[in-house]
C-alpha beads as a LAMMPS data file, in Angstrom:
LAMMPS data file: protein, C-alpha beads

311 atoms
310 bonds

1 atom types
1 bond types

-500.0 500.0 xlo xhi
-500.0 500.0 ylo yhi
-500.0 500.0 zlo zhi

Masses

1 110.0

Atoms # bond

1 1 1 -49.709 182.474 248.454
2 1 1 -48.614 182.253 251.906
3 1 1 -45.256 183.108 252.801
4 1 1 -42.769 179.906 251.606
5 1 1 -41.499 178.024 254.356
6 1 1 -38.159 176.504 254.371
7 1 1 -37.496 173.062 255.962
8 1 1 -35.177 172.374 258.383
9 1 1 -31.489 172.058 256.526
10 1 1 -29.535 168.909 257.431
11 1 1 -26.987 167.550 259.953
12 1 1 -24.475 164.682 259.430
13 1 1 -26.264 161.493 260.740
14 1 1 -29.562 162.832 259.481
15 1 1 -32.151 159.996 257.497
16 1 1 -33.055 160.285 254.561
17 1 1 -35.444 158.373 251.926
18 1 1 -35.144 157.527 248.379
19 1 1 -38.325 156.387 246.510
20 1 1 -38.595 155.930 242.996
21 1 1 -42.441 157.797 242.528
22 1 1 -42.518 157.526 238.542
23 1 1 -40.281 155.410 235.962
24 1 1 -38.493 152.302 237.175
25 1 1 -34.880 151.790 237.517
26 1 1 -32.426 149.432 237.791
27 1 1 -31.341 149.429 240.855
28 1 1 -27.642 149.247 240.448
29 1 1 -27.803 152.318 238.689
30 1 1 -28.323 153.745 242.378
31 1 1 -25.210 152.479 243.770
32 1 1 -23.137 155.296 243.534
33 1 1 -25.391 158.417 244.688
34 1 1 -25.975 156.124 247.701
35 1 1 -22.866 155.815 248.255
36 1 1 -22.159 158.962 247.943
37 1 1 -25.236 159.989 250.659
38 1 1 -23.515 157.969 252.917
39 1 1 -20.152 157.443 252.715
40 1 1 -19.226 161.405 251.706
41 1 1 -22.215 163.269 253.235
42 1 1 -22.772 160.964 256.292
43 1 1 -26.550 160.657 255.903
44 1 1 -28.331 157.647 256.517
45 1 1 -30.649 156.446 253.671
46 1 1 -33.835 154.457 254.229
47 1 1 -34.254 153.229 250.733
48 1 1 -37.437 152.535 249.731
49 1 1 -39.792 149.021 248.329
50 1 1 -40.087 151.165 244.371
51 1 1 -36.081 150.785 243.882
52 1 1 -36.136 147.235 243.309
53 1 1 -40.019 146.730 241.630
54 1 1 -41.414 147.708 238.452
55 1 1 -44.600 147.461 236.619
56 1 1 -44.487 147.891 233.002
57 1 1 -42.588 151.158 232.761
58 1 1 -43.647 152.869 235.971
59 1 1 -41.309 151.814 239.523
60 1 1 -44.547 150.138 241.041
61 1 1 -48.347 150.373 240.186
62 1 1 -49.851 153.704 241.147
63 1 1 -51.052 152.557 244.277
64 1 1 -47.292 150.669 245.599
65 1 1 -45.622 154.187 244.167
66 1 1 -47.930 156.210 246.331
67 1 1 -47.795 154.227 249.776
68 1 1 -43.765 154.213 249.129
69 1 1 -44.139 158.259 248.699
70 1 1 -46.321 158.309 251.780
71 1 1 -44.325 156.188 253.885
72 1 1 -41.387 158.921 253.479
73 1 1 -43.531 161.503 253.840
74 1 1 -45.390 160.922 257.090
75 1 1 -42.255 159.490 258.937
76 1 1 -40.710 162.466 261.075
77 1 1 -37.586 161.080 261.432
78 1 1 -36.872 161.034 257.281
79 1 1 -35.502 164.431 256.566
80 1 1 -35.301 165.084 253.174
81 1 1 -36.991 162.366 250.858
82 1 1 -34.564 162.781 247.181
83 1 1 -36.060 160.903 244.018
84 1 1 -34.253 158.276 242.595
85 1 1 -34.893 159.284 239.184
86 1 1 -37.784 160.681 236.933
87 1 1 -39.926 159.634 233.927
88 1 1 -43.473 159.664 233.923
89 1 1 -45.738 159.070 236.532
90 1 1 -46.069 161.561 239.148
91 1 1 -48.570 162.979 237.764
92 1 1 -50.263 160.221 238.142
93 1 1 -50.152 159.859 242.009
94 1 1 -49.767 163.497 242.744
95 1 1 -53.534 163.963 244.244
96 1 1 -53.987 161.287 246.685
97 1 1 -50.688 162.289 248.432
98 1 1 -51.775 163.239 251.855
99 1 1 -49.724 165.695 253.100
100 1 1 -50.808 166.322 256.575
101 1 1 -47.936 164.204 258.549
102 1 1 -45.692 166.768 256.080
103 1 1 -47.053 169.812 257.374
104 1 1 -46.306 168.817 260.761
105 1 1 -42.914 167.807 260.661
106 1 1 -41.394 169.195 256.868
107 1 1 -38.598 167.270 255.027
108 1 1 -37.001 168.202 251.772
109 1 1 -38.092 167.220 248.867
110 1 1 -36.114 166.530 245.886
111 1 1 -35.501 165.996 242.138
112 1 1 -36.567 166.953 238.875
113 1 1 -37.928 166.703 235.539
114 1 1 -41.692 164.607 236.507
115 1 1 -40.721 165.979 239.640
116 1 1 -41.657 169.316 238.641
117 1 1 -45.313 167.902 239.584
118 1 1 -44.472 167.171 243.466
119 1 1 -42.324 170.131 243.764
120 1 1 -44.999 172.785 242.251
121 1 1 -47.652 170.892 244.518
122 1 1 -45.267 171.307 247.768
123 1 1 -44.762 174.963 246.509
124 1 1 -48.800 175.436 246.487
125 1 1 -48.440 174.475 250.122
126 1 1 -46.454 177.012 250.885
127 1 1 -43.021 174.976 251.555
128 1 1 -39.795 175.326 249.839
129 1 1 -38.298 172.315 247.747
130 1 1 -34.903 171.281 245.493
131 1 1 -34.613 171.191 241.616
132 1 1 -31.556 169.384 241.422
133 1 1 -29.959 165.959 240.760
134 1 1 -31.296 162.694 241.317
135 1 1 -29.643 159.393 242.813
136 1 1 -29.180 157.975 239.382
137 1 1 -27.717 160.906 238.196
138 1 1 -25.964 163.234 240.491
139 1 1 -22.789 160.843 240.229
140 1 1 -22.672 160.958 236.692
141 1 1 -18.952 162.572 234.755
142 1 1 -19.570 166.286 235.292
143 1 1 -22.166 166.284 237.986
144 1 1 -20.204 167.048 240.701
145 1 1 -21.059 170.853 240.730
146 1 1 -24.706 169.783 240.266
147 1 1 -24.296 167.334 243.165
148 1 1 -21.730 169.836 245.667
149 1 1 -24.473 172.255 244.517
150 1 1 -27.424 169.749 245.955
151 1 1 -25.122 169.346 249.404
152 1 1 -24.921 173.014 249.631
153 1 1 -28.989 173.411 250.072
154 1 1 -29.636 170.849 251.758
155 1 1 -26.982 171.356 254.610
156 1 1 -27.680 175.378 254.603
157 1 1 -24.645 176.645 252.596
158 1 1 -26.850 178.362 250.133
159 1 1 -25.100 178.143 246.762
160 1 1 -24.065 180.771 243.812
161 1 1 -23.941 180.560 240.528
162 1 1 -21.997 182.283 237.360
163 1 1 -22.556 181.763 233.642
164 1 1 -21.340 183.047 230.762
165 1 1 -22.866 185.564 228.710
166 1 1 -24.999 184.448 225.489
167 1 1 -26.086 185.999 222.734
168 1 1 -29.961 185.810 223.045
169 1 1 -29.669 187.032 226.778
170 1 1 -31.634 190.215 228.193
171 1 1 -29.734 192.116 230.418
172 1 1 -31.071 192.987 233.361
173 1 1 -31.754 192.391 237.494
174 1 1 -34.337 191.132 239.800
175 1 1 -35.105 189.646 243.485
176 1 1 -37.335 187.105 243.344
177 1 1 -39.007 184.120 244.604
178 1 1 -37.925 180.700 242.116
179 1 1 -39.967 178.749 240.471
180 1 1 -39.970 176.661 237.330
181 1 1 -39.201 173.272 236.104
182 1 1 -39.762 170.862 233.012
183 1 1 -41.727 173.075 230.530
184 1 1 -43.890 169.805 229.507
185 1 1 -44.668 169.579 232.697
186 1 1 -45.418 173.214 233.978
187 1 1 -48.022 173.223 230.751
188 1 1 -48.997 170.076 231.828
189 1 1 -50.531 170.755 234.841
190 1 1 -52.257 174.617 233.941
191 1 1 -55.763 174.404 235.011
192 1 1 -55.455 171.819 237.502
193 1 1 -54.623 172.751 241.225
194 1 1 -51.049 172.159 240.866
195 1 1 -50.581 174.933 238.287
196 1 1 -48.094 177.211 239.464
197 1 1 -48.405 181.835 239.646
198 1 1 -45.477 182.890 238.091
199 1 1 -46.574 186.238 238.413
200 1 1 -43.477 188.656 240.013
201 1 1 -41.126 185.334 240.291
202 1 1 -37.837 183.932 238.427
203 1 1 -39.349 181.061 236.409
204 1 1 -36.646 178.795 234.921
205 1 1 -37.587 176.058 232.469
206 1 1 -36.005 173.351 230.881
207 1 1 -37.050 169.891 228.837
208 1 1 -35.886 167.081 226.836
209 1 1 -36.403 164.967 224.093
210 1 1 -39.314 167.333 222.483
211 1 1 -40.360 167.999 218.700
212 1 1 -39.507 171.549 218.115
213 1 1 -43.092 172.123 217.346
214 1 1 -43.823 170.819 219.951
215 1 1 -41.415 173.144 222.065
216 1 1 -43.507 176.577 220.307
217 1 1 -46.520 175.519 221.108
218 1 1 -45.905 174.343 224.753
219 1 1 -44.350 178.400 225.073
220 1 1 -47.798 179.159 223.261
221 1 1 -49.663 177.849 225.723
222 1 1 -47.718 178.953 228.766
223 1 1 -48.366 182.301 226.774
224 1 1 -51.885 182.140 226.361
225 1 1 -52.147 181.302 230.170
226 1 1 -50.437 184.415 231.296
227 1 1 -47.586 182.684 232.951
228 1 1 -44.935 184.553 231.035
229 1 1 -46.010 187.940 230.556
230 1 1 -45.214 189.316 234.776
231 1 1 -42.434 187.485 235.430
232 1 1 -39.676 188.747 237.688
233 1 1 -37.164 187.478 235.527
234 1 1 -36.820 184.452 233.037
235 1 1 -33.850 181.618 233.383
236 1 1 -33.700 179.565 230.356
237 1 1 -32.311 175.960 231.104
238 1 1 -30.709 173.137 228.999
239 1 1 -33.197 172.001 226.432
240 1 1 -31.720 168.664 225.182
241 1 1 -31.948 165.867 222.660
242 1 1 -35.000 168.315 220.853
243 1 1 -35.989 166.583 217.492
244 1 1 -37.182 168.300 214.229
245 1 1 -39.442 167.083 211.519
246 1 1 -37.766 165.393 208.859
247 1 1 -38.876 167.615 206.527
248 1 1 -39.919 170.388 206.255
249 1 1 -37.941 171.097 209.331
250 1 1 -39.543 173.971 211.660
251 1 1 -36.982 176.200 211.082
252 1 1 -35.593 177.404 214.250
253 1 1 -33.729 176.088 217.082
254 1 1 -34.809 175.500 220.412
255 1 1 -33.665 179.035 221.739
256 1 1 -34.498 180.827 218.813
257 1 1 -38.323 179.630 219.650
258 1 1 -38.202 181.061 223.640
259 1 1 -36.405 183.571 222.672
260 1 1 -39.183 184.904 219.970
261 1 1 -41.886 184.368 222.367
262 1 1 -40.505 186.975 224.965
263 1 1 -39.124 189.153 222.684
264 1 1 -42.000 191.706 223.566
265 1 1 -40.790 191.351 227.430
266 1 1 -38.507 193.557 229.461
267 1 1 -37.315 191.199 231.876
268 1 1 -34.321 189.898 232.191
269 1 1 -33.794 186.714 230.405
270 1 1 -30.364 183.731 230.770
271 1 1 -30.147 181.682 228.068
272 1 1 -28.138 178.508 228.507
273 1 1 -28.147 178.089 232.262
274 1 1 -26.981 174.635 234.029
275 1 1 -30.427 172.830 234.384
276 1 1 -31.656 170.155 232.756
277 1 1 -31.454 167.070 231.778
278 1 1 -27.446 167.120 231.482
279 1 1 -25.133 166.082 234.225
280 1 1 -24.253 169.894 235.417
281 1 1 -27.975 170.173 236.169
282 1 1 -27.280 172.720 239.232
283 1 1 -29.520 172.878 242.040
284 1 1 -32.192 175.503 242.340
285 1 1 -34.164 176.320 245.441
286 1 1 -38.153 176.459 244.431
287 1 1 -39.346 178.812 246.860
288 1 1 -36.443 180.540 247.739
289 1 1 -35.817 184.355 247.121
290 1 1 -32.915 184.494 244.390
291 1 1 -31.043 187.847 243.095
292 1 1 -30.924 187.336 239.421
293 1 1 -28.320 189.792 237.424
294 1 1 -27.826 189.517 233.519
295 1 1 -25.212 191.417 231.962
296 1 1 -23.293 191.828 229.117
297 1 1 -20.155 190.023 231.067
298 1 1 -22.219 187.160 232.096
299 1 1 -24.999 186.331 234.515
300 1 1 -24.893 185.759 238.398
301 1 1 -27.744 183.816 240.460
302 1 1 -27.432 183.782 244.287
303 1 1 -29.773 182.459 246.468
304 1 1 -30.870 184.758 249.368
305 1 1 -31.361 183.504 253.075
306 1 1 -34.614 185.867 253.776
307 1 1 -37.632 183.002 253.516
308 1 1 -38.207 181.819 257.410
309 1 1 -36.589 178.336 258.450
310 1 1 -39.038 176.049 260.096
311 1 1 -37.448 175.557 263.685

Bonds

1 1 1 2
2 1 2 3
3 1 3 4
4 1 4 5
5 1 5 6
6 1 6 7
7 1 7 8
8 1 8 9
9 1 9 10
10 1 10 11
11 1 11 12
12 1 12 13
13 1 13 14
14 1 14 15
15 1 15 16
16 1 16 17
17 1 17 18
18 1 18 19
19 1 19 20
20 1 20 21
21 1 21 22
22 1 22 23
23 1 23 24
24 1 24 25
25 1 25 26
26 1 26 27
27 1 27 28
28 1 28 29
29 1 29 30
30 1 30 31
31 1 31 32
32 1 32 33
33 1 33 34
34 1 34 35
35 1 35 36
36 1 36 37
37 1 37 38
38 1 38 39
39 1 39 40
40 1 40 41
41 1 41 42
42 1 42 43
43 1 43 44
44 1 44 45
45 1 45 46
46 1 46 47
47 1 47 48
48 1 48 49
49 1 49 50
50 1 50 51
51 1 51 52
52 1 52 53
53 1 53 54
54 1 54 55
55 1 55 56
56 1 56 57
57 1 57 58
58 1 58 59
59 1 59 60
60 1 60 61
61 1 61 62
62 1 62 63
63 1 63 64
64 1 64 65
65 1 65 66
66 1 66 67
67 1 67 68
68 1 68 69
69 1 69 70
70 1 70 71
71 1 71 72
72 1 72 73
73 1 73 74
74 1 74 75
75 1 75 76
76 1 76 77
77 1 77 78
78 1 78 79
79 1 79 80
80 1 80 81
81 1 81 82
82 1 82 83
83 1 83 84
84 1 84 85
85 1 85 86
86 1 86 87
87 1 87 88
88 1 88 89
89 1 89 90
90 1 90 91
91 1 91 92
92 1 92 93
93 1 93 94
94 1 94 95
95 1 95 96
96 1 96 97
97 1 97 98
98 1 98 99
99 1 99 100
100 1 100 101
101 1 101 102
102 1 102 103
103 1 103 104
104 1 104 105
105 1 105 106
106 1 106 107
107 1 107 108
108 1 108 109
109 1 109 110
110 1 110 111
111 1 111 112
112 1 112 113
113 1 113 114
114 1 114 115
115 1 115 116
116 1 116 117
117 1 117 118
118 1 118 119
119 1 119 120
120 1 120 121
121 1 121 122
122 1 122 123
123 1 123 124
124 1 124 125
125 1 125 126
126 1 126 127
127 1 127 128
128 1 128 129
129 1 129 130
130 1 130 131
131 1 131 132
132 1 132 133
133 1 133 134
134 1 134 135
135 1 135 136
136 1 136 137
137 1 137 138
138 1 138 139
139 1 139 140
140 1 140 141
141 1 141 142
142 1 142 143
143 1 143 144
144 1 144 145
145 1 145 146
146 1 146 147
147 1 147 148
148 1 148 149
149 1 149 150
150 1 150 151
151 1 151 152
152 1 152 153
153 1 153 154
154 1 154 155
155 1 155 156
156 1 156 157
157 1 157 158
158 1 158 159
159 1 159 160
160 1 160 161
161 1 161 162
162 1 162 163
163 1 163 164
164 1 164 165
165 1 165 166
166 1 166 167
167 1 167 168
168 1 168 169
169 1 169 170
170 1 170 171
171 1 171 172
172 1 172 173
173 1 173 174
174 1 174 175
175 1 175 176
176 1 176 177
177 1 177 178
178 1 178 179
179 1 179 180
180 1 180 181
181 1 181 182
182 1 182 183
183 1 183 184
184 1 184 185
185 1 185 186
186 1 186 187
187 1 187 188
188 1 188 189
189 1 189 190
190 1 190 191
191 1 191 192
192 1 192 193
193 1 193 194
194 1 194 195
195 1 195 196
196 1 196 197
197 1 197 198
198 1 198 199
199 1 199 200
200 1 200 201
201 1 201 202
202 1 202 203
203 1 203 204
204 1 204 205
205 1 205 206
206 1 206 207
207 1 207 208
208 1 208 209
209 1 209 210
210 1 210 211
211 1 211 212
212 1 212 213
213 1 213 214
214 1 214 215
215 1 215 216
216 1 216 217
217 1 217 218
218 1 218 219
219 1 219 220
220 1 220 221
221 1 221 222
222 1 222 223
223 1 223 224
224 1 224 225
225 1 225 226
226 1 226 227
227 1 227 228
228 1 228 229
229 1 229 230
230 1 230 231
231 1 231 232
232 1 232 233
233 1 233 234
234 1 234 235
235 1 235 236
236 1 236 237
237 1 237 238
238 1 238 239
239 1 239 240
240 1 240 241
241 1 241 242
242 1 242 243
243 1 243 244
244 1 244 245
245 1 245 246
246 1 246 247
247 1 247 248
248 1 248 249
249 1 249 250
250 1 250 251
251 1 251 252
252 1 252 253
253 1 253 254
254 1 254 255
255 1 255 256
256 1 256 257
257 1 257 258
258 1 258 259
259 1 259 260
260 1 260 261
261 1 261 262
262 1 262 263
263 1 263 264
264 1 264 265
265 1 265 266
266 1 266 267
267 1 267 268
268 1 268 269
269 1 269 270
270 1 270 271
271 1 271 272
272 1 272 273
273 1 273 274
274 1 274 275
275 1 275 276
276 1 276 277
277 1 277 278
278 1 278 279
279 1 279 280
280 1 280 281
281 1 281 282
282 1 282 283
283 1 283 284
284 1 284 285
285 1 285 286
286 1 286 287
287 1 287 288
288 1 288 289
289 1 289 290
290 1 290 291
291 1 291 292
292 1 292 293
293 1 293 294
294 1 294 295
295 1 295 296
296 1 296 297
297 1 297 298
298 1 298 299
299 1 299 300
300 1 300 301
301 1 301 302
302 1 302 303
303 1 303 304
304 1 304 305
305 1 305 306
306 1 306 307
307 1 307 308
308 1 308 309
309 1 309 310
310 1 310 311
């Protein structure tokens, strides 16, 4: 893995693009987020064609979503690309995205959920990205701290987070690169060119709307693939709207499932971290070096500036 490069941080007046590379969205749901970006963060927004189109459950056909994303990546005047929403669709186009011009003029890519695929591909190329609220979710009630954390990373003000202790935590500390994202997508990428290397890294995971038995299966899949055994640390985010069999029950909660699968390891583990499909979805710099400290009084996560910034 090459040294991770940090794209140039933003400045007021910079141009950013918004695209919907996965599921379709109501354009009106984006207006509060666009207003935040333009009026408060003082950025110039370029809207992709996929914000106002639909094709079955997708924002557009694979070809049109690819074209929209490619246009944003190829334009050197655009300094960041923020996804409108996730859903499903990025893995259908990821292998056709041409990063040639991106490598000549790197920029920030921001999103979470289905965007885990794009952020992981970016990491494979040696560039940092940001797992953070998207345009639809950055102005939800309760999202103020999450949106501010995204602004801080984009503008070069690296944030730090303090989180309350959890009974399942494993104490310890680590300094390592951050990797991770949506657990379903991380497992989905195993065996592909987008599969991430977790050895010696701080891995963070989150998910939504999964059956508990499938969460167990996802954890087993990650474990069998060697993705959990040599971590520097593990951050367990929010596992929201989880479902159980009607009868009989699976018998464990989401956090109990995860705790059991990592119990044999001695690295620090933080549960109930504010990252995932919730309003308070704090920004995490994928590829950033970070300091994680889990102790009896709580959890500290601080991003470090040791990775080189591209000039």
